[in-house]
C-alpha positions as a printed NumPy array, in Angstrom:
array([[ 108.957, -128.65 ,  194.173],
       [ 111.726, -130.747,  193.929],
       [ 111.285, -130.232,  190.063],
       [ 111.779, -126.266,  190.57 ],
       [ 115.15 , -127.293,  193.017],
       [ 116.491, -129.291,  190.303],
       [ 115.952, -127.136,  187.649],
       [ 117.367, -123.461,  190.054],
       [ 120.314, -126.282,  190.473],
       [ 121.038, -126.88 ,  186.877],
       [ 120.565, -123.192,  185.698],
       [ 123.167, -122.254,  188.608],
       [ 125.54 , -124.938,  187.305],
       [ 125.118, -123.096,  183.414],
       [ 126.564, -124.811,  180.557],
       [ 129.797, -123.904,  181.598],
       [ 130.062, -125.735,  184.899],
       [ 133.098, -127.128,  186.219],
       [ 133.057, -131.236,  186.717],
       [ 131.312, -132.712,  189.786],
       [ 132.799, -132.024,  192.903],
       [ 132.006, -133.738,  195.959],
       [ 133.951, -132.676,  198.504],
       [ 134.073, -128.903,  199.971],
       [ 136.444, -128.079,  202.663],
       [ 138.787, -130.285,  204.248],
       [ 137.182, -132.47 ,  206.742],
       [ 134.239, -135.25 ,  206.161],
       [ 133.392, -138.722,  207.87 ],
       [ 132.267, -142.152,  207.218],
       [ 128.768, -143.122,  207.996],
       [ 129.667, -147.248,  208.542],
       [ 125.954, -149.051,  209.391],
       [ 127.66 , -152.334,  210.054],
       [ 126.108, -152.73 ,  213.367],
       [ 122.633, -153.808,  215.051],
       [ 122.507, -150.75 ,  217.907],
       [ 122.941, -147.476,  216.457],
       [ 120.962, -144.348,  216.044],
       [ 118.347, -144.136,  213.555],
       [ 119.426, -142.136,  210.55 ],
       [ 117.562, -138.882,  211.321],
       [ 119.363, -138.805,  214.673],
       [ 122.744, -139.132,  212.801],
       [ 121.473, -135.816,  210.875],
       [ 120.86 , -134.28 ,  214.534],
       [ 124.503, -135.404,  215.537],
       [ 126.219, -134.373,  212.384],
       [ 124.978, -131.039,  212.458],
       [ 125.765, -130.43 ,  216.301],
       [ 129.587, -131.544,  215.288],
       [ 129.211, -129.109,  212.631],
       [ 130.347, -131.876,  209.908],
       [ 128.837, -131.627,  206.53 ],
       [ 130.346, -134.15 ,  203.958],
       [ 129.246, -137.641,  204.463],
       [ 129.975, -141.11 ,  202.834],
       [ 127.975, -144.25 ,  203.466],
       [ 128.909, -147.241,  201.85 ],
       [ 125.155, -148.163,  199.823],
       [ 122.173, -146.028,  198.912],
       [ 120.083, -147.085,  201.543],
       [ 116.793, -144.948,  201.456],
       [ 116.118, -144.401,  204.866],
       [ 119.406, -142.614,  205.362],
       [ 118.61 , -140.938,  202.007],
       [ 115.172, -139.363,  203.107],
       [ 116.401, -138.425,  206.833],
       [ 119.154, -136.545,  205.109],
       [ 116.639, -134.285,  202.763],
       [ 116.415, -131.063,  203.546],
       [ 119.801, -131.036,  205.683],
       [ 122.506, -129.12 ,  203.486],
       [ 124.618, -132.488,  204.317],
       [ 126.601, -133.324,  201.727],
       [ 126.197, -136.951,  200.617],
       [ 128.816, -139.364,  198.695],
       [ 126.947, -142.754,  198.303],
       [ 128.091, -146.234,  197.575],
       [ 127.489, -148.583,  195.064],
       [ 128.169, -152.235,  197.029],
       [ 130.957, -154.268,  195.115],
       [ 128.209, -156.728,  194.861],
       [ 126.861, -155.043,  191.771],
       [ 129.651, -154.017,  190.206],
       [ 129.793, -157.134,  188.047],
       [ 126.112, -156.824,  187.353],
       [ 126.667, -152.443,  186.698],
       [ 130.058, -153.737,  184.333],
       [ 127.688, -155.989,  182.052],
       [ 124.203, -153.832,  181.961],
       [ 124.27 , -150.46 ,  181.234],
       [ 120.316, -150.492,  181.741],
       [ 120.616, -151.608,  185.248],
       [ 123.381, -148.661,  186.04 ],
       [ 120.512, -146.718,  184.409],
       [ 118.157, -147.685,  186.805],
       [ 119.945, -147.909,  189.679],
       [ 120.832, -144.259,  189.285],
       [ 117.137, -143.418,  188.474],
       [ 116.28 , -145.112,  191.723],
       [ 118.811, -143.667,  194.447],
       [ 120.334, -140.682,  193.008],
       [ 118.011, -139.044,  190.604],
       [ 114.857, -139.838,  192.945],
       [ 116.366, -138.068,  195.877],
       [ 117.819, -134.565,  193.996],
       [ 118.271, -132.229,  194.873],
       [ 116.516, -132.273,  197.939],
       [ 119.273, -134.664,  199.481],
       [ 122.301, -133.267,  198.461],
       [ 123.949, -136.33 ,  196.935],
       [ 127.247, -134.87 ,  195.386],
       [ 128.824, -138.716,  194.583],
       [ 128.719, -141.897,  193.846],
       [ 131.671, -144.311,  195.463],
       [ 131.74 , -147.641,  193.143],
       [ 133.306, -150.103,  194.91 ],
       [ 135.823, -150.088,  197.72 ],
       [ 138.759, -151.604,  197.778],
       [ 138.452, -153.487,  194.614],
       [ 141.823, -153.304,  192.755],
       [ 144.933, -155.708,  194.967],
       [ 141.766, -157.157,  196.579],
       [ 142.461, -160.526,  195.169],
       [ 138.967, -160.909,  193.421],
       [ 140.499, -161.169,  189.684],
       [ 137.146, -160.987,  188.111],
       [ 135.328, -158.211,  190.437],
       [ 138.799, -156.116,  189.22 ],
       [ 138.098, -156.463,  185.664],
       [ 134.289, -155.24 ,  185.781],
       [ 135.426, -152.161,  187.876],
       [ 135.967, -150.131,  184.973],
       [ 133.053, -150.946,  182.952],
       [ 131.18 , -150.715,  186.31 ],
       [ 132.53 , -146.694,  186.579],
       [ 131.464, -145.803,  182.966],
       [ 128.114, -147.588,  183.275],
       [ 127.292, -145.836,  186.056],
       [ 128.693, -142.225,  185.019],
       [ 126.956, -142.142,  181.348],
       [ 123.969, -143.115,  183.683],
       [ 124.26 , -139.557,  185.328],
       [ 125.451, -138.302,  182.159],
       [ 121.986, -139.551,  180.23 ],
       [ 119.558, -138.28 ,  183.208],
       [ 121.612, -135.127,  182.971],
       [ 123.616, -135.079,  186.476],
       [ 127.086, -135.699,  185.56 ],
       [ 128.007, -132.163,  186.276],
       [ 126.442, -132.718,  190.195],
       [ 127.328, -135.774,  191.011],
       [ 131.081, -137.518,  191.076],
       [ 132.041, -140.638,  190.134],
       [ 134.917, -142.247,  192.163],
       [ 136.362, -145.739,  193.555],
       [ 138.407, -145.988,  196.505],
       [ 142.107, -147.84 ,  196.724],
       [ 143.47 , -149.548,  199.646],
       [ 147.446, -149.492,  200.003],
       [ 147.176, -152.861,  198.683],
       [ 147.426, -151.622,  194.706],
       [ 150.838, -150.204,  195.621],
       [ 154.867, -151.611,  196.179],
       [ 157.696, -150.372,  197.259],
       [ 156.182, -147.241,  198.996],
       [ 159.157, -146.266,  201.239],
       [ 160.632, -144.112,  200.865],
       [ 157.49 , -142.291,  199.761],
       [ 159.084, -141.113,  195.849],
       [ 159.739, -144.994,  195.56 ],
       [ 156.043, -145.789,  195.242],
       [ 154.609, -147.307,  192.08 ],
       [ 151.7  , -149.313,  190.994],
       [ 152.082, -153.325,  191.683],
       [ 152.553, -154.859,  188.092],
       [ 149.104, -156.708,  187.852],
       [ 147.362, -153.56 ,  189.621],
       [ 148.471, -151.147,  187.093],
       [ 147.014, -152.807,  184.235],
       [ 143.898, -152.23 ,  185.245],
       [ 144.362, -149.301,  187.032],
       [ 145.941, -147.402,  184.154],
       [ 142.686, -147.11 ,  182.015],
       [ 140.678, -146.356,  185.243],
       [ 142.893, -143.195,  185.997],
       [ 142.758, -142.222,  182.163],
       [ 138.831, -142.079,  182.164],
       [ 138.683, -140.68 ,  185.798],
       [ 141.302, -137.851,  184.33 ],
       [ 138.544, -137.573,  181.797],
       [ 135.84 , -136.763,  183.816],
       [ 137.597, -134.989,  186.593],
       [ 137.642, -137.254,  189.357],
       [ 140.089, -137.303,  192.191],
       [ 142.344, -141.18 ,  193.232],
       [ 140.811, -141.626,  196.829],
       [ 142.778, -143.827,  198.884],
       [ 142.089, -145.247,  202.43 ],
       [ 145.549, -144.875,  204.122],
       [ 145.746, -146.62 ,  208.024],
       [ 148.687, -144.556,  209.949],
       [ 147.461, -146.922,  212.979],
       [ 147.374, -150.286,  210.448],
       [ 150.857, -149.163,  209.33 ],
       [ 152.395, -148.984,  212.531],
       [ 150.462, -152.048,  214.102],
       [ 152.025, -154.678,  210.976],
       [ 155.506, -152.592,  211.758],
       [ 156.113, -152.549,  214.973],
       [ 159.889, -151.625,  215.998],
       [ 159.905, -150.133,  212.746],
       [ 158.066, -146.942,  212.87 ],
       [ 158.037, -144.478,  215.688],
       [ 154.565, -144.253,  217.06 ],
       [ 155.209, -140.677,  217.276],
       [ 155.134, -140.348,  213.416],
       [ 151.837, -142.004,  212.878],
       [ 150.093, -139.88 ,  215.612],
       [ 151.338, -136.75 ,  214.377],
       [ 153.117, -136.176,  217.878],
       [ 157.083, -134.555,  217.658],
       [ 159.472, -137.023,  216.399],
       [ 162.76 , -136.647,  213.921],
       [ 160.958, -137.711,  211.026],
       [ 162.187, -139.048,  207.955],
       [ 164.157, -137.462,  204.892],
       [ 163.334, -138.704,  200.949],
       [ 166.456, -138.531,  199.454],
       [ 165.302, -138.795,  196.14 ],
       [ 163.217, -135.449,  196.284],
       [ 165.224, -133.869,  199.736],
       [ 161.665, -133.588,  201.469],
       [ 161.264, -134.41 ,  204.94 ],
       [ 158.522, -136.102,  206.31 ],
       [ 156.87 , -135.289,  209.83 ],
       [ 153.716, -137.867,  209.982],
       [ 152.945, -140.885,  208.136],
       [ 149.815, -139.734,  206.889],
       [ 151.621, -137.055,  204.354],
       [ 153.949, -139.582,  203.304],
       [ 151.587, -142.581,  202.406],
       [ 149.905, -140.174,  200.379],
       [ 152.789, -138.541,  198.818],
       [ 153.632, -142.39 ,  197.901],
       [ 150.382, -142.075,  196.111],
       [ 151.32 , -139.358,  194.169],
       [ 154.59 , -140.515,  193.153],
       [ 152.65 , -143.791,  191.8  ],
       [ 150.631, -141.338,  189.74 ],
       [ 153.275, -139.364,  188.388],
       [ 154.893, -143.181,  187.156],
       [ 151.745, -144.139,  185.61 ],
       [ 151.676, -140.607,  183.624],
       [ 149.179, -138.929,  185.726],
       [ 150.939, -136.112,  187.763],
       [ 147.957, -133.747,  187.653],
       [ 145.218, -135.685,  189.321],
       [ 144.196, -135.26 ,  193.008],
       [ 144.633, -137.399,  195.565],
       [ 141.581, -137.337,  198.708],
       [ 141.674, -139.575,  201.524],
       [ 138.386, -141.338,  201.765],
       [ 139.395, -143.491,  204.716],
       [ 142.041, -142.75 ,  207.474],
       [ 141.011, -143.522,  211.432],
       [ 142.572, -145.214,  214.576],
       [ 140.821, -147.434,  216.629],
       [ 140.213, -147.312,  220.15 ],
       [ 140.281, -150.819,  221.201],
       [ 141.548, -154.046,  219.555],
       [ 143.088, -157.574,  219.903],
       [ 146.266, -158.395,  221.884],
       [ 147.8  , -157.994,  218.94 ],
       [ 147.236, -154.4  ,  218.426],
       [ 148.581, -152.828,  221.631],
       [ 148.088, -149.255,  219.699],
       [ 144.349, -149.228,  219.701],
       [ 143.586, -147.526,  223.055],
       [ 141.687, -144.602,  223.156],
       [ 144.283, -142.275,  224.026],
       [ 146.156, -142.696,  220.74 ],
       [ 142.45 , -142.576,  219.214],
       [ 141.907, -138.947,  220.183],
       [ 145.589, -138.037,  219.773],
       [ 145.426, -139.2  ,  216.211],
       [ 142.458, -137.766,  215.534],
       [ 142.558, -134.015,  217.65 ],
       [ 146.106, -134.314,  215.582],
       [ 144.33 , -134.876,  211.998],
       [ 141.701, -132.294,  212.433],
       [ 144.775, -129.532,  213.365],
       [ 146.694, -130.832,  210.206],
       [ 143.345, -130.475,  207.877],
       [ 142.226, -126.959,  209.693],
       [ 145.487, -125.589,  208.468],
       [ 144.797, -126.581,  204.853],
       [ 148.08 , -127.223,  203.568],
       [ 148.831, -129.666,  201.126],
       [ 151.865, -132.517,  201.547],
       [ 155.651, -131.856,  200.834],
       [ 155.849, -132.987,  197.555],
       [ 152.18 , -131.003,  196.599],
       [ 151.799, -128.412,  198.827],
       [ 149.112, -126.52 ,  196.574],
       [ 146.551, -129.248,  197.04 ],
       [ 144.987, -128.638,  200.348],
       [ 144.707, -131.876,  202.263],
       [ 141.058, -133.21 ,  202.627],
       [ 139.985, -136.484,  204.653],
       [ 136.937, -138.561,  205.176],
       [ 137.507, -140.048,  208.828],
       [ 136.424, -143.662,  209.785],
       [ 133.979, -143.857,  211.351],
       [ 130.991, -141.944,  212.678],
       [ 130.151, -144.948,  215.097],
       [ 131.46 , -148.244,  216.683],
       [ 129.777, -150.809,  214.315],
       [ 129.623, -154.438,  216.752],
       [ 128.836, -156.281,  213.639],
       [ 131.952, -155.616,  211.709],
       [ 134.477, -159.092,  211.289],
       [ 137.725, -159.103,  211.195],
       [ 140.431, -158.024,  214.086],
       [ 138.992, -156.77 ,  217.312],
       [ 139.939, -153.069,  216.368],
       [ 137.34 , -153.134,  213.218],
       [ 134.731, -152.522,  215.902],
       [ 136.218, -149.929,  217.446],
       [ 137.361, -146.994,  214.983],
       [ 134.036, -144.703,  216.009],
       [ 134.192, -141.141,  217.232],
       [ 131.138, -141.727,  218.876],
       [ 129.556, -144.879,  220.546],
       [ 126.868, -146.999,  219.571],
       [ 124.209, -144.837,  222.031],
       [ 125.272, -141.7  ,  220.208],
       [ 127.943, -140.773,  223.206],
       [ 131.141, -139.314,  222.37 ],
       [ 134.131, -142.48 ,  222.399],
       [ 136.744, -139.642,  223.708],
       [ 137.001, -135.422,  223.53 ],
       [ 137.409, -134.003,  220.931],
       [ 135.244, -131.024,  221.331],
       [ 132.294, -133.012,  219.462],
       [ 128.512, -133.115,  221.305],
       [ 127.142, -136.33 ,  221.558],
       [ 123.469, -137.772,  221.385],
       [ 121.916, -137.848,  224.875],
       [ 122.043, -141.219,  226.029],
       [ 119.469, -140.839,  228.659],
       [ 116.759, -140.904,  226.334],
       [ 116.948, -142.83 ,  223.561],
       [ 113.93 , -140.58 ,  221.895],
       [ 115.435, -137.249,  222.799],
       [ 116.546, -135.335,  219.005],
       [ 118.846, -133.028,  221.292],
       [ 122.503, -133.202,  221.906],
       [ 124.355, -132.688,  224.926],
       [ 127.301, -130.519,  224.169],
       [ 128.788, -131.533,  227.623]])
């Protein structure tokens, strides 16, 4: 049946099929698992389906997750962890084996629609890893092509805002000089295979690191006076749109005006350290509630009004084992037991019975 299903998928796509697209709709979520107390993958599937969240990203290719997603219709982007990037860059055979074992073996029953090669590598300070990224991307892509799944599975990599300089106002943004040397050939390859520019954008972090300089209402999509970009004569009433258009400005400066920007991570922490006073359940709820309304409008940004905004929320669960600032453990829309962190209209898993496959719609 798996072979028949795959043949059907191949016939459906046809010879003139469009390049692979890993995101349908506008709303997705990151299913992070740096925790020892979150629900099992099968219960996560129940939660996602009840919440009507179709687009999901994970940061590895854990087979327990891939098996749990079989036959669910959920669309999954898997990750090649940073620790594998150097190996995949230098060894095409290993890249082929990895794609065979972690992607092809699960298609089409598990709807794997993308592979994210590494996360926030450029601008991260590891020069050797940065140098290896393009080679890994090419080898993973070539593996999908060799296996005949390149029109089913999209290849990408996500960037932090550390790749930019002069991002205020948005039209001033460019790639940092040391990053640009590696970014431009990567973008050239992605433009050839039809992949978007994937950005992790956090108004929460921008506000936290610039308290007194940024209006919190501007960060939370609440009514505010906004900012004006004199160069483009565009007005911004929220920080996320400005962050996205800064990325578009950098892409245009680098010669890639037509490339789409997709938000692969954005969120707001509900708790944090004393140095993170904006990390409250109220602010987190406000950000995510307003972001969902923003995405539901299916509109673009001031600079790219025709490019419908797409965003993966970070994250599905609070993750108690994450290192770093206190806020890192509290980005979840759901608590570890599957109950909601704050009310966004999503159902949560019943916490009264860990074995219950049902959800509470309270």
